[in-house]
N, C-alpha and C positions, 0 to 999 in steps of 0.2 A: 364625641363620646370617649370616656376614659375607662379602661378596664380596672376595676378596683377589687382588692382583696380586703374584706373587713374582718378583723379579729375582735371577738366580744360582741358581735351583733346579734347572736341568738338569744341571749338571756339578759344582757345588760340593758339597763333602763336608758342609757344614752344611746346604745348601739342599735335599738330597734328604730330610733329616729334617724340615724345614719342610713339604714337600709331603706327606709321609706323615702326619705329625701333624695337619696342617690338614685333611686328608681324613677322618681318624678323628674329628675333632670336629664334622664335618658342614659345614665351610665350603665355599662355592663358590670354587674356586681355579683361577686362570689363571696360567700361567707363560710368561715370554718366554725362548725358548731358541734357540740357533743352529741346531741339528738335531734336530727332534722325533723322528726315527726312531732316534737314539742314546740317547734318554732313556727310562728305565724308570720311568715315572711310575705312581702308584697309579691305580686305576680312577676315572674321574670328573674327573681334572685336565685342563683345557683347555690344550693346548700351542700357543703362537703362535710362529711362526718369525720371528726377528729378533735384534737386539742393542741394548743399552741406550746403545750408542754412537751410535744413529741415533734422533733425537727422533721421527721419524714412525712408527717401530716402537713406541716407548713409547706414543704416542697411540692406535695401533690396540689394543695389549694392555690399556691402562688403562681404555678405555671402558666404562662401567657398573660399575666397581669402587668400593670405598669406602676400602680400605686397601691401602698399598703396603708390602711387606716386601722389603728388599734385603739379600741376603747375598753381595753381590759382593765379589771380592777381587782385589788386585793379585797376579797369578800370576807364580812363578818356575819355571824348568825342573825343580826338585825342591824338597824341603823343606830341602835344605842351605841354610844362610844365605848362602853365597857363590855359589848358583847363579844363572845368568843370568836377569835378569827377562824375562819373555815378554809381559806386558801393556804397553800404552802407559804412560808414566811417571805421568800423572794420570787413569788410566782410571776409577777409581772416583769421582773428583770431577767429572769431566766427565759421567758417568752420572747422578750425584746432581743436578747442575745441570739436566740435561735433564729428569730425573724431576719436579723441583720446578716446573719451567716448565710441564709437562704437568698437573700437580696443579692449579696455579693456573687453567689454561684450563678444566679439567673439574670444578673444585670439589671436589676431593678433599683432605680435611683431614689424614688420619692417615698418617703414615710411620714405620717402625721400620727402623733399619739396624744391621748388625753393625759394630763398631769395635774398638779394641784398647787394652788398658792402655798408657798412655803417650802416647796420641794427644791433640792439642789442649792444653788447659791441665794435663792430667795428665802432661805430659812433665817438668815440674818436680819431680815426686814420685819419679821414677825415681832410683836410685842411680848414682853416676858410672860404675861398671863396666858396668852395663847400657846406659847412654848410649854409652859408647865402643864396645861391642860393636856396637850398632845402627849407629852411625856408620862403623864400619869394614867392615861387611859389607853385602850387598845388601839385607838387611832394611830398610835405611834408605828405599829406594824406597817400600815399602809404608807405612812410618810417615808419610812425607812426603804420600802420597796419603791416608791416613786423616785427617790433620790438615786437609788441604784439604776433605774431606767435611765434618768437623766444622765448619769455618768457614762453608761454604754453607748447611748445614743450619740452623745456629743464627741465620743471617741471614734465614731464610725465615719467612713467615707461616704456619706449619703447626703441627699437633700432633705433634711429633717425638719420638722416642726413639732415643739412641744406645747400643746395648748394648756396653759396653767389656769385651771377653772377655780374661781372662788367657790363658795358654798353652793352645792347643787340643789335645785328644787325641781319638783314636777309641776309647780303652779304655772298658770299662764304668765308669759313674760310681762313685766311691768314697764318696760321701756326699751329703746333701741339697743342693739348689740355693740359692745364697745370692746377694744382690745389695745393694749399698749405694752411696751417693754417694762419690766418690773423696775420701780424706783423712778419712773418718769411722771407719774401721776397717781392720785389715790384712787383705787379702784372701788366699784360698788361692792355691796355685800353678797349679792346672789347672781346666779347664772341659771336660766332654765335650761334642761337638758335638750330640749328641741333647738334652742338657740345655739348651744354648744355644738350640736351636730351641724347646724348651718354654718358655723364658723369654720369647722373642718372642711366641709365641702366647698365653701367660698374660697378657702385657701388653696384647695386643689384646682378649682376652675380658673381662678385668677393668678395662680402660681405666686402667691404672697407668703410672707413670714417664713421664708426658707432660711434655715439655720438659726432660728430665733425661737424664743421660749416666752411669748407673751402672756400676760394676765388677761383673762377673758371674763367679761361680766355684762349684766344688763344695766343700762345707764340709770335707771331708777330702781328703787327697792332695797 
């Protein structure tokens, strides 16, 4: 069993799958959440009230854990690409920086974070129409934040994994889970959130994709 700290598991649509699957696998799991009373977590999950924007909250939550999984997101008012951003502009980047500081203080080596296709050096691989859409919509705020996370994580002395998801869906998976380094193969269009959670936990259990940023997708769909 591994002692996990999950950031973003309380309200995130991917995070709730991480909590459920981690509990099923027998991991000891702690989640940092804003309001524990509002979280329908599986039995055995320890909920710590706080926010990753506060480094002292992360310090309390991380104590005694061995692996951090961050499924934080830069939230908009809705999934509409022009919806107003709700999170601070660099929320994920600031949270990642706080988390990495705490990890260095407490001797935690392993961190896995959800990212996005097109973040960081993968931006150059997007076609110009996709880039134009991102730049003209409020999706750009999230992409800028994901790239900030990419930069601070790569600069850290940790065993990191950045799981670059293609378009996320809550629909049932349409095919096996696939992952590959960007530029090595053409990815599928979609990844189910439950399967993204499975990829993160498989990477913990199998100690794979360390210091890599693979694209992750369902093989069909």
